[in-house]
N, CA, C and O atoms as a Tinker XYZ file with bonds, in Angstrom:
   492  protein
     1  N     -2.046000  -19.179000    4.975000    73     2
     2  CA    -2.637000  -19.092000    3.669000    64     1     3
     3  C     -3.115000  -17.657000    3.440000    63     2     4     5
     4  O     -3.780000  -17.068000    4.293000    81     3
     5  N     -2.774000  -17.114000    2.296000    73     3     6
     6  CA    -3.215000  -15.759000    1.948000    64     5     7
     7  C     -4.709000  -15.799000    1.647000    63     6     8     9
     8  O     -5.167000  -16.610000    0.841000    81     7
     9  N     -5.466000  -14.915000    2.302000    73     7    10
    10  CA    -6.904000  -14.866000    2.082000    64     9    11
    11  C     -7.337000  -13.610000    1.333000    63    10    12    13
    12  O     -8.432000  -13.574000    0.773000    81    11
    13  N     -6.489000  -12.579000    1.315000    73    11    14
    14  CA    -6.826000  -11.351000    0.583000    64    13    15
    15  C     -5.570000  -10.543000    0.327000    63    14    16    17
    16  O     -4.670000  -10.481000    1.165000    81    15
    17  N     -5.522000   -9.923000   -0.850000    73    15    18
    18  CA    -4.472000   -8.972000   -1.215000    64    17    19
    19  C     -5.161000   -7.711000   -1.710000    63    18    20    21
    20  O     -6.197000   -7.784000   -2.370000    81    19
    21  N     -4.593000   -6.560000   -1.395000    73    19    22
    22  CA    -5.164000   -5.300000   -1.864000    64    21    23
    23  C     -4.093000   -4.224000   -1.842000    63    22    24    25
    24  O     -3.074000   -4.342000   -1.162000    81    23
    25  N     -4.353000   -3.177000   -2.600000    73    23    26
    26  CA    -3.565000   -1.949000   -2.531000    64    25    27
    27  C     -4.491000   -0.916000   -1.908000    63    26    28    29
    28  O     -5.604000   -0.702000   -2.389000    81    27
    29  N     -4.033000   -0.279000   -0.844000    73    27    30
    30  CA    -4.836000    0.729000   -0.165000    64    29    31
    31  C     -4.119000    2.072000   -0.231000    63    30    32    33
    32  O     -2.953000    2.184000    0.150000    81    31
    33  N     -4.818000    3.078000   -0.711000    73    31    34
    34  CA    -4.287000    4.439000   -0.710000    64    33    35
    35  C     -4.734000    5.090000    0.594000    63    34    36    37
    36  O     -5.927000    5.183000    0.884000    81    35
    37  N     -3.759000    5.534000    1.366000    73    35    38
    38  CA    -4.020000    6.117000    2.676000    64    37    39
    39  C     -3.620000    7.587000    2.617000    63    38    40    41
    40  O     -2.516000    7.932000    2.194000    81    39
    41  N     -4.538000    8.442000    3.048000    73    39    42
    42  CA    -4.277000    9.885000    3.059000    64    41    43
    43  C     -3.950000   10.325000    4.482000    63    42    44    45
    44  O     -4.554000    9.861000    5.448000    81    43
    45  N     -2.995000   11.218000    4.585000    73    43    46
    46  CA    -2.585000   11.783000    5.862000    64    45    47
    47  C     -2.772000   13.290000    5.800000    63    46    48    49
    48  O     -2.535000   13.907000    4.762000    81    47
    49  N     -3.194000   13.879000    6.899000    73    47    50
    50  CA    -3.327000   15.328000    7.005000    64    49    51
    51  C     -2.702000   15.736000    8.335000    63    50    52    53
    52  O     -3.165000   15.333000    9.402000    81    51
    53  N     -1.664000   16.525000    8.256000    73    51    54
    54  CA    -0.951000   16.951000    9.451000    64    53    55
    55  C     -1.779000   17.992000   10.200000    63    54    56    57
    56  O     -2.158000   19.016000    9.633000    81    55
    57  N     -2.049000   17.731000   11.443000    73    55    58
    58  CA    -2.807000   18.670000   12.265000    64    57    59
    59  C     -1.972000   19.831000   12.773000    63    58    60    61
    60  O     -2.490000   20.739000   13.423000    81    59
    61  N     -0.673000   19.803000   12.475000    73    59    62
    62  CA     0.207000   20.884000   12.919000    64    61    63
    63  C      0.457000   21.896000   11.792000    63    62    64    65
    64  O      0.226000   23.092000   11.970000    81    63
    65  N      0.926000   21.419000   10.642000    73    63    66
    66  CA     1.264000   22.342000    9.543000    64    65    67
    67  C      0.256000   22.262000    8.386000    63    66    68    69
    68  O      0.383000   23.007000    7.414000    81    67
    69  N     -0.732000   21.379000    8.475000    73    67    70
    70  CA    -1.826000   21.220000    7.517000    64    69    71
    71  C     -1.399000   20.623000    6.183000    63    70    72    73
    72  O     -2.158000   20.679000    5.215000    81    71
    73  N     -0.218000   20.061000    6.114000    73    71    74
    74  CA     0.225000   19.397000    4.885000    64    73    75
    75  C     -0.588000   18.116000    4.691000    63    74    76    77
    76  O     -0.875000   17.404000    5.653000    81    75
    77  N     -0.957000   17.828000    3.431000    73    75    78
    78  CA    -1.652000   16.578000    3.097000    64    77    79
    79  C     -0.778000   15.776000    2.151000    63    78    80    81
    80  O     -0.135000   16.335000    1.263000    81    79
    81  N     -0.756000   14.464000    2.343000    73    79    82
    82  CA    -0.033000   13.572000    1.456000    64    81    83
    83  C     -0.713000   12.213000    1.489000    63    82    84    85
    84  O     -1.510000   11.934000    2.385000    81    83
    85  N     -0.399000   11.368000    0.514000    73    83    86
    86  CA    -0.975000   10.034000    0.489000    64    85    87
    87  C      0.091000    9.018000    0.113000    63    86    88    89
    88  O      1.087000    9.337000   -0.537000    81    87
    89  N     -0.147000    7.796000    0.537000    73    87    90
    90  CA     0.797000    6.698000    0.333000    64    89    91
    91  C     -0.003000    5.451000   -0.020000    63    90    92    93
    92  O     -1.068000    5.213000    0.549000    81    91
    93  N      0.509000    4.649000   -0.965000    73    91    94
    94  CA    -0.103000    3.370000   -1.288000    64    93    95
    95  C      0.586000    2.271000   -0.490000    63    94    96    97
    96  O      1.813000    2.191000   -0.444000    81    95
    97  N     -0.225000    1.432000    0.134000    73    95    98
    98  CA     0.276000    0.286000    0.897000    64    97    99
    99  C     -0.231000   -0.992000    0.257000    63    98   100   101
   100  O     -1.386000   -1.058000   -0.165000    81    99
   101  N      0.612000   -2.000000    0.182000    73    99   102
   102  CA     0.177000   -3.342000   -0.177000    64   101   103
   103  C     -0.289000   -3.978000    1.122000    63   102   104   105
   104  O      0.437000   -3.971000    2.116000    81   103
   105  N     -1.503000   -4.531000    1.118000    73   103   106
   106  CA    -2.077000   -5.117000    2.328000    64   105   107
   107  C     -2.363000   -6.582000    2.060000    63   106   108   109
   108  O     -2.967000   -6.934000    1.047000    81   107
   109  N     -1.926000   -7.428000    2.973000    73   107   110
   110  CA    -2.131000   -8.868000    2.835000    64   109   111
   111  C     -2.823000   -9.400000    4.078000    63   110   112   113
   112  O     -2.412000   -9.116000    5.203000    81   111
   113  N     -3.876000  -10.175000    3.861000    73   111   114
   114  CA    -4.535000  -10.885000    4.960000    64   113   115
   115  C     -4.113000  -12.340000    4.869000    63   114   116   117
   116  O     -4.056000  -12.920000    3.784000    81   115
   117  N     -3.820000  -12.915000    6.015000    73   115   118
   118  CA    -3.302000  -14.275000    6.059000    64   117   119
   119  C     -3.978000  -15.030000    7.194000    63   118   120   121
   120  O     -4.186000  -14.476000    8.273000    81   119
   121  N     -4.317000  -16.282000    6.957000    73   119   122
   122  CA    -4.896000  -17.132000    8.001000    64   121   123
   123  C     -3.830000  -18.149000    8.425000    63   122   124   125
   124  O     -3.282000  -18.869000    7.591000    81   123
   125  N     -3.544000  -18.197000    9.729000    73   123   126
   126  CA    -2.529000  -19.134000   10.224000    64   125   127
   127  C     -3.135000  -20.515000   10.495000    63   126   128   129
   128  O     -4.327000  -20.734000   10.276000    81   127
   129  N     -2.303000  -21.433000   10.969000    73   127   130
   130  CA    -2.728000  -22.811000   11.203000    64   129   131
   131  C     -3.826000  -22.927000   12.258000    63   130   132   133
   132  O     -4.581000  -23.899000   12.258000    81   131
   133  N     -3.923000  -21.945000   13.157000    73   131   134
   134  CA    -4.951000  -21.960000   14.202000    64   133   135
   135  C     -6.255000  -21.303000   13.728000    63   134   136   137
   136  O     -7.236000  -21.270000   14.471000    81   135
   137  N     -6.269000  -20.787000   12.509000    73   135   138
   138  CA    -7.463000  -20.148000   11.969000    64   137   139
   139  C     -7.553000  -18.660000   12.268000    63   138   140   141
   140  O     -8.552000  -18.024000   11.933000    81   139
   141  N     -6.516000  -18.091000   12.899000    73   139   142
   142  CA    -6.513000  -16.655000   13.185000    64   141   143
   143  C     -6.155000  -15.875000   11.923000    63   142   144   145
   144  O     -5.310000  -16.299000   11.135000    81   143
   145  N     -6.815000  -14.719000   11.744000    73   143   146
   146  CA    -6.545000  -13.849000   10.601000    64   145   147
   147  C     -5.538000  -12.771000   11.007000    63   146   148   149
   148  O     -5.634000  -12.199000   12.093000    81   147
   149  N     -4.583000  -12.504000   10.134000    73   147   150
   150  CA    -3.543000  -11.501000   10.371000    64   149   151
   151  C     -3.493000  -10.549000    9.191000    63   150   152   153
   152  O     -3.763000  -10.936000    8.054000    81   151
   153  N     -3.145000   -9.299000    9.471000    73   151   154
   154  CA    -3.047000   -8.283000    8.432000    64   153   155
   155  C     -1.614000   -7.761000    8.405000    63   154   156   157
   156  O     -1.033000   -7.443000    9.443000    81   155
   157  N     -1.057000   -7.679000    7.198000    73   155   158
   158  CA     0.305000   -7.183000    7.000000    64   157   159
   159  C      0.257000   -5.970000    6.082000    63   158   160   161
   160  O     -0.507000   -5.943000    5.116000    81   159
   161  N      1.077000   -4.966000    6.388000    73   159   162
   162  CA     1.182000   -3.766000    5.562000    64   161   163
   163  C      2.600000   -3.709000    5.004000    63   162   164   165
   164  O      3.576000   -3.863000    5.738000    81   163
   165  N      2.698000   -3.485000    3.693000    73   163   166
   166  CA     3.991000   -3.407000    3.021000    64   165   167
   167  C      4.038000   -2.105000    2.245000    63   166   168   169
   168  O      3.108000   -1.773000    1.511000    81   167
   169  N      5.130000   -1.369000    2.413000    73   167   170
   170  CA     5.345000   -0.112000    1.690000    64   169   171
   171  C      6.689000   -0.190000    1.006000    63   170   172   173
   172  O      7.717000   -0.356000    1.662000    81   171
   173  N      6.688000   -0.071000   -0.314000    73   171   174
   174  CA     7.923000   -0.161000   -1.105000    64   173   175
   175  C      8.716000   -1.427000   -0.777000    63   174   176   177
   176  O      9.941000   -1.390000   -0.666000    81   175
   177  N      8.005000   -2.549000   -0.623000    73   175   178
   178  CA     8.662000   -3.839000   -0.414000    64   177   179
   179  C      9.090000   -4.117000    1.016000    63   178   180   181
   180  O      9.660000   -5.176000    1.276000    81   179
   181  N      8.842000   -3.223000    1.941000    73   179   182
   182  CA     9.247000   -3.399000    3.336000    64   181   183
   183  C      8.017000   -3.495000    4.231000    63   182   184   185
   184  O      7.088000   -2.700000    4.091000    81   183
   185  N      8.002000   -4.447000    5.139000    73   183   186
   186  CA     6.923000   -4.550000    6.100000    64   185   187
   187  C      6.944000   -3.353000    7.035000    63   186   188   189
   188  O      8.000000   -2.970000    7.538000    81   187
   189  N      5.777000   -2.763000    7.266000    73   187   190
   190  CA     5.658000   -1.580000    8.124000    64   189   191
   191  C      4.451000   -1.752000    9.044000    63   190   192   193
   192  O      3.558000   -2.547000    8.749000    81   191
   193  N      4.417000   -1.016000   10.151000    73   191   194
   194  CA     3.228000   -1.048000   11.011000    64   193   195
   195  C      2.021000   -0.442000   10.291000    63   194   196   197
   196  O      2.173000    0.267000    9.296000    81   195
   197  N      0.848000   -0.723000   10.792000    73   195   198
   198  CA    -0.388000   -0.206000   10.203000    64   197   199
   199  C     -0.406000    1.326000   10.227000    63   198   200   201
   200  O     -0.148000    1.933000   11.267000    81   199
   201  N     -0.711000    1.951000    9.086000    73   199   202
   202  CA    -0.801000    3.414000    9.059000    64   201   203
   203  C     -2.063000    3.920000    9.759000    63   202   204   205
   204  O     -2.242000    5.125000    9.935000    81   203
   205  N     -2.937000    2.990000   10.155000    73   203   206
   206  CA    -4.179000    3.363000   10.841000    64   205   207
   207  C     -4.012000    3.333000   12.360000    63   206   208   209
   208  O     -4.960000    3.604000   13.097000    81   207
   209  N     -2.826000    3.009000   12.818000    73   207   210
   210  CA    -2.514000    2.904000   14.246000    64   209   211
   211  C     -1.504000    3.996000   14.598000    63   210   212   213
   212  O     -0.571000    4.222000   13.827000    81   211
   213  N     -1.656000    4.677000   15.731000    73   211   214
   214  CA    -0.699000    5.734000   16.080000    64   213   215
   215  C      0.759000    5.257000   16.096000    63   214   216   217
   216  O      1.665000    6.036000   15.803000    81   215
   217  N      0.989000    3.990000   16.434000    73   215   218
   218  CA     2.372000    3.478000   16.465000    64   217   219
   219  C      2.951000    3.303000   15.068000    63   218   220   221
   220  O      4.170000    3.214000   14.920000    81   219
   221  N      2.100000    3.250000   14.032000    73   219   222
   222  CA     2.582000    3.064000   12.673000    64   221   223
   223  C      2.430000    4.283000   11.803000    63   222   224   225
   224  O      2.778000    4.254000   10.623000    81   223
   225  N      1.911000    5.361000   12.374000    73   223   226
   226  CA     1.694000    6.575000   11.587000    64   225   227
   227  C      3.035000    7.163000   11.145000    63   226   228   229
   228  O      3.912000    7.399000   11.976000    81   227
   229  N      3.197000    7.399000    9.843000    73   227   230
   230  CA     4.470000    7.963000    9.376000    64   229   231
   231  C      4.574000    9.449000    9.723000    63   230   232   233
   232  O      3.558000   10.101000    9.969000    81   231
   233  N      5.784000    9.982000    9.744000    73   231   234
   234  CA     5.943000   11.405000   10.042000    64   233   235
   235  C      5.525000   12.275000    8.866000    63   234   236   237
   236  O      5.630000   11.872000    7.708000    81   235
   237  N      5.057000   13.455000    9.177000    73   235   238
   238  CA     4.743000   14.452000    8.150000    64   237   239
   239  C      6.052000   14.805000    7.436000    63   238   240   241
   240  O      7.056000   15.075000    8.095000    81   239
   241  N      6.053000   14.807000    6.098000    73   239   242
   242  CA     7.281000   15.137000    5.367000    64   241   243
   243  C      7.767000   16.566000    5.597000    63   242   244   245
   244  O      8.931000   16.868000    5.334000    81   243
   245  N      6.886000   17.458000    6.088000    73   243   246
   246  CA     7.303000   18.854000    6.294000    64   245   247
   247  C      7.742000   19.136000    7.729000    63   246   248   249
   248  O      8.782000   19.759000    7.941000    81   247
   249  N      6.965000   18.687000    8.720000    73   247   250
   250  CA     7.290000   19.063000   10.100000    64   249   251
   251  C      7.702000   17.883000   10.981000    63   250   252   253
   252  O      8.183000   18.085000   12.096000    81   251
   253  N      7.519000   16.644000   10.490000    73   251   254
   254  CA     7.980000   15.482000   11.234000    64   253   255
   255  C      7.024000   14.929000   12.276000    63   254   256   257
   256  O      7.330000   13.911000   12.897000    81   255
   257  N      5.891000   15.556000   12.486000    73   255   258
   258  CA     4.917000   15.028000   13.452000    64   257   259
   259  C      4.178000   13.850000   12.841000    63   258   260   261
   260  O      4.061000   13.743000   11.620000    81   259
   261  N      3.681000   12.968000   13.696000    73   259   262
   262  CA     3.027000   11.749000   13.233000    64   261   263
   263  C      1.511000   11.885000   13.286000    63   262   264   265
   264  O      0.948000   12.366000   14.269000    81   263
   265  N      0.847000   11.441000   12.183000    73   263   266
   266  CA    -0.603000   11.507000   12.097000    64   265   267
   267  C     -1.136000   10.224000   11.498000    63   266   268   269
   268  O     -0.602000    9.720000   10.510000    81   267
   269  N     -2.193000    9.694000   12.101000    73   267   270
   270  CA    -2.827000    8.465000   11.625000    64   269   271
   271  C     -3.508000    8.750000   10.292000    63   270   272   273
   272  O     -4.082000    9.822000   10.094000    81   271
   273  N     -3.440000    7.784000    9.381000    73   271   274
   274  CA    -4.028000    7.957000    8.065000    64   273   275
   275  C     -5.473000    7.495000    8.002000    63   274   276   277
   276  O     -5.998000    6.866000    8.921000    81   275
   277  N     -6.100000    7.836000    6.867000    73   275   278
   278  CA    -7.460000    7.374000    6.613000    64   277   279
   279  C     -7.506000    6.796000    5.205000    63   278   280   281
   280  O     -6.869000    7.311000    4.286000    81   279
   281  N     -8.255000    5.739000    5.053000    73   279   282
   282  CA    -8.395000    5.058000    3.774000    64   281   283
   283  C     -9.187000    5.931000    2.807000    63   282   284   285
   284  O    -10.280000    6.391000    3.136000    81   283
   285  N     -8.632000    6.164000    1.603000    73   283   286
   286  CA    -9.347000    6.958000    0.605000    64   285   287
   287  C     -9.662000    6.151000   -0.650000    63   286   288   289
   288  O    -10.553000    6.526000   -1.412000    81   287
   289  N     -8.952000    5.055000   -0.879000    73   287   290
   290  CA    -9.221000    4.204000   -2.043000    64   289   291
   291  C     -8.624000    2.829000   -1.787000    63   290   292   293
   292  O     -7.668000    2.673000   -1.027000    81   291
   293  N     -9.213000    1.839000   -2.442000    73   291   294
   294  CA    -8.761000    0.453000   -2.225000    64   293   295
   295  C     -8.948000   -0.327000   -3.515000    63   294   296   297
   296  O     -9.985000   -0.216000   -4.169000    81   295
   297  N     -7.941000   -1.120000   -3.883000    73   295   298
   298  CA    -8.042000   -1.995000   -5.048000    64   297   299
   299  C     -7.685000   -3.415000   -4.633000    63   298   300   301
   300  O     -6.513000   -3.715000   -4.409000    81   299
   301  N     -8.688000   -4.299000   -4.527000    73   299   302
   302  CA    -8.381000   -5.696000   -4.227000    64   301   303
   303  C     -7.609000   -6.315000   -5.397000    63   302   304   305
   304  O     -7.869000   -6.000000   -6.559000    81   303
   305  N     -6.676000   -7.182000   -5.081000    73   303   306
   306  CA    -5.927000   -7.921000   -6.088000    64   305   307
   307  C     -6.465000   -9.346000   -6.054000    63   306   308   309
   308  O     -6.293000  -10.043000   -5.054000    81   307
   309  N     -7.117000   -9.792000   -7.131000    73   307   310
   310  CA    -7.708000  -11.132000   -7.103000    64   309   311
   311  C     -6.646000  -12.207000   -6.912000    63   310   312   313
   312  O     -5.565000  -12.144000   -7.498000    81   311
   313  N     -6.970000  -13.187000   -6.089000    73   311   314
   314  CA    -6.098000  -14.336000   -5.907000    64   313   315
   315  C     -6.330000  -15.286000   -7.075000    63   314   316   317
   316  O     -7.439000  -15.347000   -7.607000    81   315
   317  N     -5.308000  -16.025000   -7.480000    73   315   318
   318  CA    -5.402000  -16.890000   -8.659000    64   317   319
   319  C     -6.574000  -17.862000   -8.566000    63   318   320   321
   320  O     -7.247000  -18.113000   -9.566000    81   319
   321  N     -6.821000  -18.400000   -7.403000    73   319   322
   322  CA    -7.908000  -19.382000   -7.286000    64   321   323
   323  C     -9.285000  -18.750000   -7.444000    63   322   324   325
   324  O    -10.264000  -19.453000   -7.691000    81   323
   325  N     -9.371000  -17.413000   -7.302000    73   323   326
   326  CA   -10.645000  -16.709000   -7.472000    64   325   327
   327  C    -10.907000  -16.361000   -8.931000    63   326   328   329
   328  O    -12.032000  -16.019000   -9.296000    81   327
   329  N     -9.882000  -16.447000   -9.764000    73   327   330
   330  CA   -10.017000  -16.076000  -11.168000    64   329   331
   331  C     -9.641000  -17.256000  -12.049000    63   330   332   333
   332  O     -8.806000  -17.131000  -12.945000    81   331
   333  N    -10.254000  -18.391000  -11.793000    73   331   334
   334  CA    -9.925000  -19.616000  -12.516000    64   333   335
   335  C    -10.154000  -19.483000  -14.015000    63   334   336   337
   336  O     -9.533000  -20.201000  -14.798000    81   335
   337  N    -11.044000  -18.571000  -14.429000    73   335   338
   338  CA   -11.318000  -18.396000  -15.852000    64   337   339
   339  C    -10.331000  -17.444000  -16.529000    63   338   340   341
   340  O    -10.405000  -17.257000  -17.743000    81   339
   341  N     -9.411000  -16.841000  -15.775000    73   339   342
   342  CA    -8.436000  -15.919000  -16.362000    64   341   343
   343  C     -7.395000  -16.699000  -17.164000    63   342   344   345
   344  O     -7.012000  -17.804000  -16.781000    81   343
   345  N     -6.942000  -16.124000  -18.271000    73   343   346
   346  CA    -5.895000  -16.807000  -19.053000    64   345   347
   347  C     -4.646000  -16.992000  -18.203000    63   346   348   349
   348  O     -4.322000  -16.142000  -17.374000    81   347
   349  N     -3.962000  -18.077000  -18.405000    73   347   350
   350  CA    -2.715000  -18.298000  -17.667000    64   349   351
   351  C     -1.600000  -18.575000  -18.648000    63   350   352   353
   352  O     -1.829000  -19.042000  -19.764000    81   351
   353  N     -0.387000  -18.279000  -18.214000    73   351   354
   354  CA     0.784000  -18.394000  -19.067000    64   353   355
   355  C      1.880000  -19.108000  -18.298000    63   354   356   357
   356  O      2.204000  -18.739000  -17.169000    81   355
   357  N      2.443000  -20.125000  -18.916000    73   355   358
   358  CA     3.544000  -20.852000  -18.290000    64   357   359
   359  C      4.765000  -19.939000  -18.251000    63   358   360   361
   360  O      5.088000  -19.276000  -19.236000    81   359
   361  N      5.430000  -19.912000  -17.119000    73   359   362
   362  CA     6.606000  -19.056000  -16.944000    64   361   363
   363  C      7.837000  -19.801000  -17.443000    63   362   364   365
   364  O      8.120000  -20.928000  -17.034000    81   363
   365  N      8.556000  -19.136000  -18.338000    73   363   366
   366  CA     9.799000  -19.688000  -18.858000    64   365   367
   367  C     10.860000  -19.655000  -17.760000    63   366   368   369
   368  O     10.634000  -19.053000  -16.710000    81   367
   369  N     12.000000  -20.284000  -17.978000    73   367   370
   370  CA    13.075000  -20.172000  -16.981000    64   369   371
   371  C     13.334000  -18.710000  -16.631000    63   370   372   373
   372  O     13.194000  -17.826000  -17.476000    81   371
   373  N     13.709000  -18.468000  -15.389000    73   371   374
   374  CA    13.821000  -17.114000  -14.850000    64   373   375
   375  C     14.581000  -16.155000  -15.764000    63   374   376   377
   376  O     14.139000  -15.024000  -15.968000    81   375
   377  N     15.700000  -16.580000  -16.308000    73   375   378
   378  CA    16.521000  -15.688000  -17.143000    64   377   379
   379  C     15.796000  -15.283000  -18.423000    63   378   380   381
   380  O     16.090000  -14.228000  -18.985000    81   379
   381  N     14.849000  -16.105000  -18.896000    73   379   382
   382  CA    14.147000  -15.829000  -20.142000    64   381   383
   383  C     12.783000  -15.166000  -19.927000    63   382   384   385
   384  O     12.216000  -14.610000  -20.867000    81   383
   385  N     12.265000  -15.219000  -18.730000    73   383   386
   386  CA    10.913000  -14.747000  -18.471000    64   385   387
   387  C     10.868000  -13.238000  -18.338000    63   386   388   389
   388  O     11.268000  -12.693000  -17.310000    81   387
   389  N     10.382000  -12.554000  -19.373000    73   387   390
   390  CA    10.233000  -11.094000  -19.368000    64   389   391
   391  C     11.408000  -10.413000  -18.655000    63   390   392   393
   392  O     11.233000   -9.853000  -17.573000    81   391
   393  N     12.579000  -10.455000  -19.244000    73   391   394
   394  CA    13.768000   -9.904000  -18.562000    64   393   395
   395  C     13.646000   -8.439000  -18.181000    63   394   396   397
   396  O     14.351000   -7.975000  -17.284000    81   395
   397  N     12.751000   -7.691000  -18.856000    73   395   398
   398  CA    12.579000   -6.280000  -18.502000    64   397   399
   399  C     12.033000   -6.120000  -17.086000    63   398   400   401
   400  O     12.180000   -5.048000  -16.499000    81   399
   401  N     11.409000   -7.147000  -16.521000    73   399   402
   402  CA    10.894000   -7.085000  -15.154000    64   401   403
   403  C     12.023000   -6.877000  -14.144000    63   402   404   405
   404  O     11.820000   -6.277000  -13.088000    81   403
   405  N     13.209000   -7.378000  -14.479000    73   403   406
   406  CA    14.327000   -7.312000  -13.530000    64   405   407
   407  C     15.028000   -5.957000  -13.533000    63   406   408   409
   408  O     15.776000   -5.643000  -12.607000    81   407
   409  N     14.790000   -5.157000  -14.564000    73   407   410
   410  CA    15.452000   -3.851000  -14.642000    64   409   411
   411  C     14.467000   -2.689000  -14.573000    63   410   412   413
   412  O     14.877000   -1.528000  -14.596000    81   411
   413  N     13.179000   -2.986000  -14.488000    73   411   414
   414  CA    12.172000   -1.917000  -14.406000    64   413   415
   415  C     12.333000   -1.167000  -13.088000    63   414   416   417
   416  O     12.637000   -1.782000  -12.066000    81   415
   417  N     12.135000    0.145000  -13.093000    73   415   418
   418  CA    12.243000    0.903000  -11.846000    64   417   419
   419  C     11.105000    0.520000  -10.897000    63   418   420   421
   420  O     10.017000    0.168000  -11.352000    81   419
   421  N     11.343000    0.586000   -9.596000    73   419   422
   422  CA    10.281000    0.248000   -8.649000    64   421   423
   423  C      9.144000    1.268000   -8.713000    63   422   424   425
   424  O      9.372000    2.460000   -8.918000    81   423
   425  N      7.944000    0.788000   -8.538000    73   423   426
   426  CA     6.772000    1.646000   -8.453000    64   425   427
   427  C      6.631000    2.019000   -6.988000    63   426   428   429
   428  O      6.160000    1.215000   -6.183000    81   427
   429  N      7.033000    3.221000   -6.641000    73   427   430
   430  CA     7.097000    3.616000   -5.235000    64   429   431
   431  C      5.722000    3.927000   -4.668000    63   430   432   433
   432  O      4.805000    4.301000   -5.399000    81   431
   433  N      5.592000    3.770000   -3.373000    73   431   434
   434  CA     4.317000    3.934000   -2.684000    64   433   435
   435  C      3.784000    5.357000   -2.775000    63   434   436   437
   436  O      2.575000    5.564000   -2.670000    81   435
   437  N      4.649000    6.335000   -2.966000    73   435   438
   438  CA     4.206000    7.729000   -3.024000    64   437   439
   439  C      4.251000    8.303000   -4.445000    63   438   440   441
   440  O      4.095000    9.511000   -4.623000    81   439
   441  N      4.459000    7.464000   -5.444000    73   439   442
   442  CA     4.603000    7.937000   -6.823000    64   441   443
   443  C      3.247000    8.033000   -7.520000    63   442   444   445
   444  O      3.013000    7.356000   -8.522000    81   443
   445  N      2.363000    8.864000   -6.999000    73   443   446
   446  CA     1.057000    9.087000   -7.604000    64   445   447
   447  C      0.640000   10.523000   -7.310000    63   446   448   449
   448  O      1.245000   11.204000   -6.482000    81   447
   449  N     -0.379000   10.962000   -7.987000    73   447   450
   450  CA    -0.846000   12.338000   -7.780000    64   449   451
   451  C     -1.256000   12.537000   -6.329000    63   450   452   453
   452  O     -2.011000   11.741000   -5.770000    81   451
   453  N     -0.763000   13.580000   -5.740000    73   451   454
   454  CA    -1.053000   13.881000   -4.345000    64   453   455
   455  C     -2.328000   14.709000   -4.234000    63   454   456   457
   456  O     -2.717000   15.372000   -5.195000    81   455
   457  N     -2.986000   14.678000   -3.065000    73   455   458
   458  CA    -4.189000   15.506000   -2.889000    64   457   459
   459  C     -3.852000   16.983000   -3.084000    63   458   460   461
   460  O     -2.746000   17.427000   -2.772000    81   459
   461  N     -4.808000   17.725000   -3.596000    73   459   462
   462  CA    -4.627000   19.162000   -3.807000    64   461   463
   463  C     -4.481000   19.845000   -2.448000    63   462   464   465
   464  O     -5.250000   19.568000   -1.528000    81   463
   465  N     -3.514000   20.720000   -2.321000    73   463   466
   466  CA    -3.290000   21.462000   -1.096000    64   465   467
   467  C     -4.257000   22.640000   -1.042000    63   466   468   469
   468  O     -4.295000   23.448000   -1.971000    81   467
   469  N     -5.031000   22.748000    0.023000    73   467   470
   470  CA    -5.936000   23.867000    0.196000    64   469   471
   471  C     -5.176000   24.977000    0.920000    63   470   472   473
   472  O     -4.788000   24.814000    2.076000    81   471
   473  N     -4.968000   26.087000    0.251000    73   471   474
   474  CA    -4.167000   27.170000    0.816000    64   473   475
   475  C     -4.961000   27.993000    1.819000    63   474   476   477
   476  O     -4.370000   28.750000    2.590000    81   475
   477  N     -6.275000   27.866000    1.831000    73   475   478
   478  CA    -7.093000   28.597000    2.796000    64   477   479
   479  C     -7.168000   27.773000    4.069000    63   478   480   481
   480  O     -7.945000   26.821000    4.144000    81   479
   481  N     -6.377000   28.121000    5.065000    73   479   482
   482  CA    -6.309000   27.369000    6.324000    64   481   483
   483  C     -7.193000   27.960000    7.404000    63   482   484   485
   484  O     -7.098000   27.557000    8.564000    81   483
   485  N     -8.048000   28.903000    7.053000    73   483   486
   486  CA    -8.896000   29.546000    8.050000    64   485   487
   487  C    -10.076000   28.681000    8.434000    63   486   488   489
   488  O    -10.785000   28.995000    9.390000    81   487
   489  N    -10.299000   27.603000    7.713000    73   487   490
   490  CA   -11.454000   26.732000    7.977000    64   489   491
   491  C    -11.124000   25.766000    9.084000    63   490   492
   492  O    -11.963000   24.946000    9.458000    81   491
């Protein structure tokens, strides 16, 4: 059972070339039949390891070295049962239901304003 959904913006700073970049991850918390909680990270529709773990740290786009990220922003996505007072809309058959959804370009995990690059690296 899904217990939480959120979008987390994770910032990375390369300790080798000092490049900074950020990525948005979809994060899902799930409780299994035994009551254990699990966390899943999704980037651009694909399951990925945690960006907060060295094994899941993505490579720097400039030099290729891997650096663990840090959380800089988070947006919880309310679950339907938590927003019972929200308006709801019956979904028409798939072919008729907002057909523009099927041709809209994907909202990519890195398609947002990036952190400002500090050119003074003497600090």
